[in-house]
RODREN-394970 format. One record per residue (C-alpha): residue number from 1; x, z, y. Coordinates in Angstrom, 3 decimals, always signed. Each point is the difference from the previous one (the first is absolute). Example, Ala and Ser with C-alpha at 12.3 -4.5 7.8 and 13.67 -1.06 7.14 Angstrom:
BEGIN
  pos         u         w         v
    1   +12.300    +7.800    -4.500
    2    +1.370    -0.660    +3.440
END
This chain:
BEGIN
  pos         u         w         v
    1   -65.808   +46.286    -9.242
    2    -0.134    -3.513    +1.411
    3    +1.118    -3.184    -1.766
    4    +3.556    +0.273    +1.354
    5    +0.383    +3.539    -1.358
    6    -1.277    -1.127    -3.424
    7    +2.499    -2.862    -0.083
    8    +2.804    +2.342    +1.098
    9    -0.999    +2.551    -2.675
   10    +0.076    -2.652    -2.727
   11    +3.358    -1.213    +1.308
   12    +1.501    +3.502    -0.046
   13    -1.385    +0.638    -3.487
   14    +1.543    -3.243    -1.267
   15    +3.354    +0.894    +1.569
   16    -0.111    +3.443    -1.653
   17    -0.692    -1.467    -3.451
   18    +2.645    -2.733    +0.232
   19    +2.581    +2.366    +1.491
   20    -0.520    +2.659    -2.655
   21    +0.085    -2.407    -2.937
   22    +2.969    -2.064    +1.171
   23    +2.141    +2.952    +1.061
   24    -0.747    +1.873    -3.237
   25    +1.116    -3.068    -1.959
   26    +3.266    -0.082    +1.985
   27    +0.539    +3.707    -0.666
   28    -0.644    -0.459    -3.744
   29    +2.458    -2.916    -0.108
   30    +2.637    +2.117    +1.719
   31    -0.462    +2.868    -2.454
   32    -0.168    -2.267    -3.049
   33    +2.889    -2.402    +0.591
   34    +3.507    +1.551    +0.184
   35    +1.397    -3.239    +1.452
   36    -2.222    +0.365    +3.074
   37    +1.062    +3.627    +0.417
   38    +3.667    -1.006    -0.077
   39    -0.397    -2.398    +2.913
   40    +0.629    +1.373    +3.483
   41    -3.033    -1.776    +1.561
   42    -2.147    +1.844    -2.541
   43    +0.477    +3.221    +1.999
   44    -1.282    -1.620    +3.189
   45    -2.934    -1.538    -1.875
   46    -0.771    +3.381    -1.583
   47    -0.062    +1.655    +3.433
   48    -2.192    -2.791    +1.392
   49    -2.362    +0.318    -2.975
   50    -0.212    +3.771    +0.474
   51    -0.954    -0.436    +3.662
   52    -2.608    -2.644    -0.814
   53    -1.580    +2.088    -2.767
   54    -0.194    +3.122    +2.152
   55    -1.470    -2.021    +2.855
   56    -2.594    -1.466    -2.393
   57    -1.219    +3.401    -1.196
   58    +0.176    +1.932    +3.289
   59    -0.596    -2.139    +3.094
   60    -1.971    -2.974    -1.276
   61    -2.822    +2.020    -1.624
   62    -0.483    +2.004    +3.197
   63    -0.254    -3.226    +1.985
   64    -2.617    -1.214    -2.480
   65    -1.942    +3.263    +0.379
   66    +0.275    -0.228    +3.780
   67    -1.450    -3.521    -0.066
   68    -2.862    +0.973    -2.302
   69    -0.961    +3.233    +1.768
   70    +1.034    -1.250    +3.476
   71    +1.366    +3.461    +0.665
   72    +2.884    +2.419    -0.418
   73    +0.992    +0.323    -3.709
   74    +1.130    +3.537    -0.873
   75    +1.144    +2.816    +2.227
   76    +2.459    -0.101    +2.880
   77    +2.875    +1.571    -1.947
   78    -0.510    -2.359    -2.942
   79    -0.065    -2.977    +2.362
   80    +3.266    +1.139    +1.570
   81    +1.646    +0.018    -3.451
   82    -1.289    -3.509    -0.682
   83    +1.138    -1.109    +3.460
   84    +3.460    +1.390    -0.757
   85    +0.046    -2.033    -3.223
   86    -1.164    -3.126    +1.816
   87    +2.929    +0.096    +2.426
   88    +2.516    +1.070    -2.644
   89    -1.001    -2.505    -2.710
   90    -0.342    -2.980    +2.327
   91    +3.390    +0.654    +1.593
   92    +1.634    +0.612    -3.376
   93    -1.378    -3.189    -1.527
   94    +1.183    -2.111    +2.960
   95    +3.527    +1.387    -0.217
   96    +0.003    -0.562    -3.782
   97    -0.740    -3.688    +0.630
   98    +2.930    -0.122    +2.418
   99    +2.254    +1.596    -2.631
  100    -1.126    -2.559    -2.587
  101    +0.795    -2.866    +2.363
  102    +3.501    +1.385    +0.650
  103    +0.540    +0.316    -3.755
  104    -1.038    -3.650    -0.552
  105    +2.255    -1.117    +2.858
  106    +3.050    +1.712    -1.507
  107    -0.853    -1.398    -3.463
  108    -0.172    -3.600    +1.290
  109    +2.762    +0.025    +2.611
  110    +2.468    +2.143    -2.008
  111    -0.923    -0.680    -3.652
  112    +3.449    +0.811    -1.439
  113    +0.353    +3.347    +1.770
  114    -3.690    +0.998    -0.076
  115    +0.390    +2.778    -2.585
  116    +2.853    +1.571    +1.937
  117    -1.835    -0.245    +3.327
  118    -3.467    +1.159    -1.121
  119    +0.006    +2.868    -2.494
  120    -2.653    +2.469    -1.050
  121    +1.618    +2.596    +2.256
  122    -0.354    -2.339    +2.982
  123    -3.651    -0.649    -0.894
  124    -0.683    +3.738    -0.174
  125    +1.600    +0.491    +3.435
  126    -2.115    -2.827    +1.434
  127    -3.152    +1.542    -1.460
  128    +0.986    +3.395    +1.381
  129    +0.203    -1.570    +3.453
  130    -3.451    -1.602    -0.366
  131    -1.486    +3.363    -0.958
  132    +1.702    +1.890    +2.846
  133    -0.963    -2.716    +2.499
  134    -3.631    +0.071    -1.162
  135    -0.202    +3.794    -0.143
  136    +1.301    +0.365    +3.555
  137    -2.739    -2.133    +1.571
  138    -2.840    +1.305    -2.187
  139    +1.051    +3.634    +0.459
  140    +0.213    -0.314    +3.793
  141    -3.432    -1.642    +0.154
  142    -1.541    +2.710    -2.200
  143    +1.643    +2.924    +1.796
  144    -1.152    -1.353    +3.368
  145    -3.542    -0.462    -1.421
  146    +0.088    -3.720    +0.720
  147    -1.603    -0.953    -3.311
  148    -3.690    +0.130    -0.780
  149    -3.022    -2.157    -0.723
  150    +0.016    -3.178    +2.073
  151    -3.393    -1.719    +0.195
  152    +1.563    -3.298    +1.027
  153    +1.750    -0.291    -3.389
  154    -2.422    +2.201    -1.979
  155    +2.979    +1.905    -1.369
  156    +2.139    +3.086    +0.472
  157    +3.044    -1.181    +1.926
  158    +1.687    +0.309    +3.395
  159    -2.790    +0.691    +2.444
  160    +0.443    -0.538    +3.729
  161    -3.207    +1.949    +0.697
  162    +1.589    +3.179    -1.398
  163    +3.246    -0.774    +1.868
  164    -1.651    -0.715    +3.329
  165    +1.430    +3.192    +1.489
  166    +3.531    -1.052    -0.981
  167    -0.291    -3.196    +2.045
  168    +3.378    -1.665    +0.387
  169    +1.561    +1.899    -2.908
  170    -2.459    -1.500    -2.487
  171    +0.530    -3.493    +1.441
  172    +3.794    +0.319    -0.332
  173    -0.388    +1.371    -3.528
  174    -2.315    -2.811    -1.133
  175    +2.159    -2.758    +1.484
  176    +3.147    +1.543    -1.521
  177    -1.719    +0.325    -3.384
  178    -0.978    -3.659    -0.157
  179    +3.311    -1.220    +1.422
  180    +2.066    +1.995    -2.485
  181    -2.192    -0.864    -2.982
  182    -1.917    -3.267    +0.367
  183    +2.310    -1.786    +2.454
  184    +3.181    +1.245    -1.680
  185    -1.241    -1.072    -3.436
  186    -1.133    -3.392    +1.304
  187    +3.419    -0.660    +1.547
  188    +1.770    +1.020    -3.214
  189    -2.308    -2.187    -2.100
  190    +0.484    -3.042    +2.229
  191    +3.783    +0.343    +0.277
  192    +0.677    +0.696    -3.683
  193    -2.452    -2.461    -1.551
  194    +0.925    -2.809    +2.403
  195    +3.653    +0.534    -0.940
  196    -1.035    -0.077    -3.667
  197    -1.862    -3.252    +0.639
  198    +3.042    -1.442    +1.772
  199    +2.256    +0.816    -2.963
  200    -2.575    -1.316    -2.472
  201    -0.319    -3.297    +1.899
  202    +3.792    -0.300    +0.124
  203    +0.205    +0.375    -3.783
  204    -2.880    -2.459    -0.421
  205    +1.889    -2.547    +2.117
  206    +3.109    +0.427    -2.159
  207    -2.089    -0.510    -3.113
  208    -1.633    -3.029    +1.609
  209    +3.397    -1.560    +0.791
  210    +1.200    +0.528    -3.565
  211    -3.264    -1.383    -1.355
  212    +0.154    -3.094    +2.203
  213    +3.628    -0.647    -0.970
  214    -0.988    +0.246    -3.651
  215    -2.936    -2.351    +0.497
  216    +2.276    -2.537    +1.725
  217    +2.421    +0.078    -2.935
  218    -2.820    -0.395    -2.508
  219    -0.941    -3.503    +1.060
  220    -1.947    -0.640    -3.187
  221    -2.240    +3.038    +0.422
  222    -3.719    -0.687    -0.038
  223    -1.702    +0.109    +3.451
  224    -2.505    +2.607    -1.234
  225    +2.827    +2.400    -0.913
  226    +1.604    -0.500    +3.422
  227    -3.344    +0.695    +1.687
  228    -0.482    +3.121    -2.123
  229    +3.365    +1.373    +1.159
  230    -0.907    -0.624    +3.627
  231    -3.385    +1.691    -0.475
  232    +1.698    +3.080    -1.473
  233    +2.218    +0.219    +3.073
  234    -3.043    +0.000    +2.275
  235    -1.709    +2.633    -2.165
  236    +3.011    +2.310    +0.241
  237    -0.086    -0.210    +3.781
  238    -3.750    +0.578    +0.078
  239    +0.255    +3.046    -2.298
  240    +2.640    +1.611    +2.209
  241    -2.065    -0.567    +3.156
  242    -3.175    +1.194    -1.732
  243    +1.569    +3.283    -1.118
  244    +1.456    +0.791    +3.417
  245    -3.287    -0.906    +1.695
  246    -1.881    +2.294    -2.386
  247    +2.251    +2.995    +0.689
  248    -0.138    -0.343    +3.779
  249    -3.513    -1.468    +0.255
  250    -1.811    +2.744    -1.909
  251    +1.708    +2.658    +2.115
  252    -0.913    -1.726    +3.277
  253    -3.598    -0.829    -0.977
  254    -0.769    +3.476    -1.351
  255    +1.651    +2.241    +2.595
  256    +0.139    -1.948    +3.267
  257    -3.743    +0.187    +0.889
  258    -0.073    +3.755    -0.588
  259    +3.183    +0.707    +1.993
  260    -1.075    -2.203    +2.909
  261    -3.404    +1.718    +0.046
  262    +1.681    +3.420    +0.124
  263    +2.182    -1.067    +2.936
  264    -2.836    -1.686    +1.888
  265    -2.144    +3.085    -0.526
  266    +2.512    +2.069    +1.964
  267    -0.117    -2.129    +3.143
  268    -3.280    -1.914    -0.042
  269    -2.745    +1.325    +2.317
  270    -2.629    -1.794    -2.072
  271    -1.248    +1.298    -3.354
  272    +1.042    -1.800    -3.180
  273    -2.651    -1.140    -2.448
  274    -0.296    +2.374    -2.988
  275    -0.464    -3.019    -2.290
  276    +3.383    -1.335    +1.064
  277    +1.580    +3.446    -0.407
  278    -1.306    +0.337    -3.558
  279    +1.068    -3.565    -0.824
  280    +3.535    +0.626    +1.235
  281    +0.138    +3.184    -2.069
  282    -1.225    -1.892    -3.077
  283    +2.757    -2.570    +0.510
  284    +2.557    +2.804    +0.114
  285    -1.481    +1.432    -3.206
  286    +0.139    -3.416    -1.672
  287    +3.814    +0.131    +0.107
  288    -0.153    +2.737    -2.632
  289    -1.974    -2.367    -2.246
  290    +2.267    -3.011    +0.574
  291    +3.380    +1.747    -0.337
  292    -0.073    +0.213    -3.828
  293    -0.444    -3.774    -0.223
  294    +2.464    -0.855    +2.769
  295    +2.843    +2.229    -1.195
  296    -0.617    +0.644    -3.710
  297    -2.662    -1.535    -2.197
  298    +0.888    -3.642    +0.737
  299    +3.628    +0.524    -1.032
  300    +1.122    -1.047    -3.478
  301    +1.087    +3.484    -1.125
  302    -3.343    +1.576    +0.895
  303    -2.014    -2.862    -1.512
  304    +1.977    +0.361    -3.220
  305    -0.642    +3.756    -0.075
  306    -3.704    -0.527    +0.717
  307    -0.225    -2.439    -2.919
  308    +1.698    +2.493    -2.315
  309    -2.360    +2.767    +1.110
  310    -3.034    -2.255    -0.421
  311    +1.107    -0.941    -3.511
  312    +0.565    +3.665    -0.790
  313    -3.426    +1.028    +1.286
  314    -1.687    -2.836    -1.888
  315    +2.122    +0.865    -3.065
  316    +1.565    -3.419    -0.029
  317    +3.712    -0.367    -0.471
  318    +1.853    -3.041    +1.291
  319    +2.306    +0.410    -2.984
  320    -2.961    -0.278    -2.351
  321    -1.236    -3.139    +1.695
  322    +3.470    -1.583    -0.149
  323    +0.419    +0.998    -3.645
  324    -3.368    -1.559    -0.776
  325    +1.143    -3.213    +1.644
  326    +3.229    +0.126    -2.016
  327    -1.903    +0.565    -3.247
  328    -2.350    -2.874    +0.766
  329    +2.941    -2.281    +0.728
  330    +1.752    +1.054    -3.207
  331    -3.145    -0.521    -2.047
  332    -0.521    -3.413    +1.569
  333    +3.585    -1.062    -0.756
  334    -0.274    +1.320    -3.557
  335    -3.213    -1.963    -0.494
  336    +1.679    -3.148    +1.309
  337    +2.976    +0.460    -2.335
  338    -2.298    +0.455    -3.006
  339    -1.926    -3.101    +0.946
  340    +3.228    -1.982    +0.361
  341    +1.236    +1.201    -3.417
  342    -3.263    -1.038    -1.614
  343    +0.117    -3.446    +1.590
  344    +3.601    -0.782    -1.036
  345    -0.565    +0.096    -3.854
  346    -3.064    -2.159    +0.431
  347    +1.990    -2.536    +1.946
  348    +2.785    -0.001    -2.663
  349    -2.489    -0.655    -2.752
  350    -1.529    -2.875    +1.859
  351    +3.475    -1.488    +0.510
END
């Protein structure tokens, strides 16, 4: 192992740990909180979490072993199963992100009719499509023996060396796979989230107009209060842009290098550096570690559930802490009343 392989091994190990911990926390929150289970996006997040967890325990460890041993981890049949999972789970997770973006678009653009447009039955049908779509590509690749250990990525995945005899068929299959998964998801993400941003900015402008009209009427308002209102308007716009950039940016940064490398590999007459291949694969793996934070753990409902679970594990109850504060306040007020009663007779006597 050279220095680059050691760095890549540490990187993969860190991704495995973060991905396992964060996705397990999301799964526990889903099982613990009935409010999260009632929400339609919870089904898409559950499917995404399932894919990330399975990817973390099947594909990532084999990549780590391949980097450490610099060789083929496991037998050929076992590697084909892992390669099947790699194609299936990656495709499924991408389509789940597209489904989540469509759900958010409907919720923002059609807030009054959201519950009639997006129901649990519709979510189940969308998930059924993601599974069928993913199974079709992964099954074809496995049946044609196009999956195996790829030294460029140090992982069991689609392998052009095994599919060399297929020639044009494998090229068409690979291009179709990435067009109907990565490119399709990217288009859906951009269209839906940019429309969400457009609607959010429109509402922000309406709020800004109302705020400015109010500030004009309140001529006696202090300049610091007026400045605070203007700062809040800017923060709302920044938050909307930041969220949309996070959704689209993490997808592009994590998956684009890997997909471009796969396409270039098909047509380039020059060999690709194994260090770059492993790095692009690590970036694709890192999406499984970032998804829980992007889609779940930074939301208010999940943070609230995490706090409740932490208090339960540490045997601390928020009710107990609030009751203690109430008791302290009551005792303080009682002490003040006693002190006041003792002072009043003394003052009367002096008078």
